[in-house]
C-alpha positions in Angstrom: 88.6 84.5 107.2 88.1 83.8 110.9 91.6 82.4 111.1 93.1 85.7 109.9 91.0 87.6 112.4 92.2 85.4 115.2 95.8 85.8 114.1 95.4 89.6 114.0 93.8 89.7 117.4 96.4 87.6 119.1 99.2 89.5 117.4 97.7 92.8 118.4 97.4 91.6 122.0 101.1 90.6 122.1 102.2 93.9 120.6 100.2 95.9 123.0 101.5 94.0 126.0 105.1 94.4 124.7 104.7 98.2 124.3 103.2 98.4 127.7 106.1 96.5 129.4 108.8 97.0 126.8 111.0 94.3 128.4 111.9 92.5 125.1 112.3 95.7 123.2 114.6 97.1 125.8 116.8 94.0 126.1 117.1 93.6 122.3 117.7 97.4 121.7 120.3 97.5 124.5 122.1 94.5 123.1 122.1 96.0 119.6 123.5 99.3 120.7 126.2 97.7 122.9 127.2 95.4 120.1 127.5 98.1 117.5 129.6 100.2 119.8 131.9 97.3 120.6 132.5 96.4 117.0 133.0 100.1 116.0 135.7 100.4 118.8 137.4 97.3 117.4 137.5 98.8 113.9 139.3 101.8 115.2 142.0 99.7 116.8 142.9 97.6 113.7 144.3 98.8 110.5 142.6 97.0 107.6 141.3 98.1 104.2 137.9 99.7 103.7 136.6 96.7 101.8 137.6 94.3 104.6 135.8 96.5 107.1 132.7 96.5 104.9 132.8 92.7 104.7 133.3 92.3 108.5 130.4 94.7 109.0 128.1 92.4 107.2 129.1 89.5 109.5 128.7 91.8 112.5 125.2 92.8 111.4 124.0 89.2 111.1 125.7 88.3 114.4 123.7 91.1 116.1 120.4 90.1 114.4 120.9 86.4 115.3 121.4 87.1 119.0 118.6 89.7 119.1 116.3 86.9 117.9 117.6 84.7 120.6 116.8 87.3 123.2 113.3 87.5 122.0 112.7 83.7 122.0 112.6 83.3 125.7 109.5 85.5 126.0 107.6 84.4 122.9 105.5 81.8 124.6 106.4 82.5 128.2 103.3 84.6 129.0 100.9 82.0 127.9 102.8 79.1 129.5 103.3 80.8 132.9 99.6 81.6 133.3 98.4 78.5 131.3 96.4 80.9 129.2 97.4 79.0 126.1 95.0 76.2 127.1 92.3 78.8 127.6 92.9 79.9 124.0 92.6 76.3 122.8 89.4 75.9 124.7 88.0 78.8 122.7 88.4 76.8 119.5 91.5 78.8 118.5 93.8 76.5 116.5 97.4 75.9 117.6 98.5 77.1 114.1 96.8 80.4 114.7 98.8 80.8 118.0 102.0 80.0 116.3 101.4 82.4 113.4 100.5 85.2 115.8 103.7 84.6 117.8 105.7 84.6 114.5 104.3 87.9 113.3 104.8 89.4 116.8 108.5 88.4 116.8 108.9 89.7 113.2 107.4 93.1 114.1 109.6 93.4 117.3 112.7 92.4 115.4 111.9 94.8 112.5 111.7 97.7 114.9 115.1 97.0 116.5 116.6 96.2 113.1 115.8 99.7 111.8 117.6 101.1 114.8 120.5 98.7 114.4 120.9 99.5 110.7 121.0 103.2 111.4 123.6 102.6 114.1 125.6 100.4 111.7 125.7 103.2 109.1 126.9 105.7 111.7 129.4 103.7 113.7 130.4 100.8 111.4 130.3 103.0 108.3 128.4 100.6 106.3 128.0 101.9 102.7 125.6 100.5 100.1 127.1 100.6 96.6 124.2 99.0 94.8 120.4 98.9 94.9 119.1 99.4 98.4 116.1 97.2 97.6 118.4 94.2 97.3 119.7 94.8 100.8 116.1 95.3 102.1 115.1 92.0 100.5 117.9 90.1 102.0 117.3 91.6 105.5 113.6 90.9 105.3 113.8 87.3 104.1 116.8 86.5 106.2 115.2 87.9 109.3 111.9 86.0 108.5 113.9 82.8 108.2 115.5 83.4 111.6 112.1 84.2 113.2 110.5 81.1 111.8 113.3 78.9 113.0 113.3 80.7 116.4 109.6 80.4 116.9 109.5 76.6 116.3 112.5 76.2 118.7 110.7 78.4 121.3 107.5 76.4 120.7 109.2 73.0 121.1 111.0 74.1 124.3 107.9 75.5 126.2 108.0 72.4 128.5 111.8 72.4 128.9 113.1 72.9 132.4 116.1 74.8 131.2 115.1 76.9 128.2 118.3 78.9 128.2 120.2 75.7 127.4 117.6 74.1 125.1 117.1 77.0 122.9 120.7 77.5 121.7 121.2 73.8 121.2 118.3 73.6 118.9 118.4 77.0 117.4 122.0 77.3 116.1 122.1 74.1 114.0 118.8 75.1 112.5 119.9 78.5 111.4 123.6 78.1 110.8 123.2 77.6 107.0 120.9 80.6 106.8 123.4 82.8 108.7 126.3 81.8 106.4 124.2 82.5 103.2 122.8 85.8 104.6 126.3 87.0 105.5 127.8 86.2 102.1 124.8 87.8 100.3 125.0 90.9 102.4 128.7 91.2 101.8 128.1 90.8 98.1 125.6 93.6 98.2 127.8 96.0 100.1 130.8 95.4 97.8 128.6 95.6 94.7 129.5 92.4 92.8 126.7 90.2 91.4 123.0 91.0 91.9 122.0 87.6 90.4 124.0 85.9 93.1 122.1 87.8 95.7 118.7 87.0 94.3 119.5 83.3 93.9 120.8 82.8 97.4 118.0 84.9 98.9 115.6 82.4 97.3 117.4 79.7 99.2 116.7 81.6 102.4 113.0 81.9 101.5 112.7 78.2 100.6 114.4 77.3 104.0 111.9 79.5 105.8 108.9 78.0 103.9 110.1 74.4 104.7 110.5 75.2 108.4 107.2 77.0 108.6 105.4 74.1 106.9 106.9 71.7 109.4 106.0 73.9 112.3 102.3 74.2 111.2 102.2 70.4 110.9 103.5 69.6 114.4 101.9 72.4 116.5 98.5 70.6 116.7 99.9 67.3 118.0 102.3 69.0 120.3 99.8 71.2 122.1 97.2 68.4 122.2 99.3 66.3 124.5 
């Protein structure tokens, strides 16, 4: 029970700091808005079928989400590492796994807030239409985003000591999440075009399994990594 309390307190601390400064929220939101406008302008310049536009919209949506996660990764552990407060937390008998889970929840919350805005913008400007159960799309977005956040957190965690994080993060992040992005894009396209719900559910389970595997590995290595 004390572990859950520690996770809640650390997550609350990060959320409050973020809403006070709003640096990550602003950068992610601005990127989302600019990307949607650029893609919507592109759609108006090309003459393709409505179904093709819907399929491209799914790819654009996950493109935006992926790079929004990347924007958030640079600041996930930066506050603690700059002030060396992460070692102060460890000295208070807070386990490294607790710190990792708190950062993961923080990133998921921030991403969820921007995703709601992005999805509204996509409906307005990209004219995304859902022809089937909205809960399926919500499930894919939730699990797919969780998968990206888990992969992003472990990459950000492993690069806290890197001299060039802007170079190290993409090198490690993209190979790790490339299969997830391909699956998520195909599943989202399937939902938008209303084809096969079972295909959506089965592939979404693959995303969940991928997230669980990465999270398990992360929780196993955090202790040894921070103990060095």
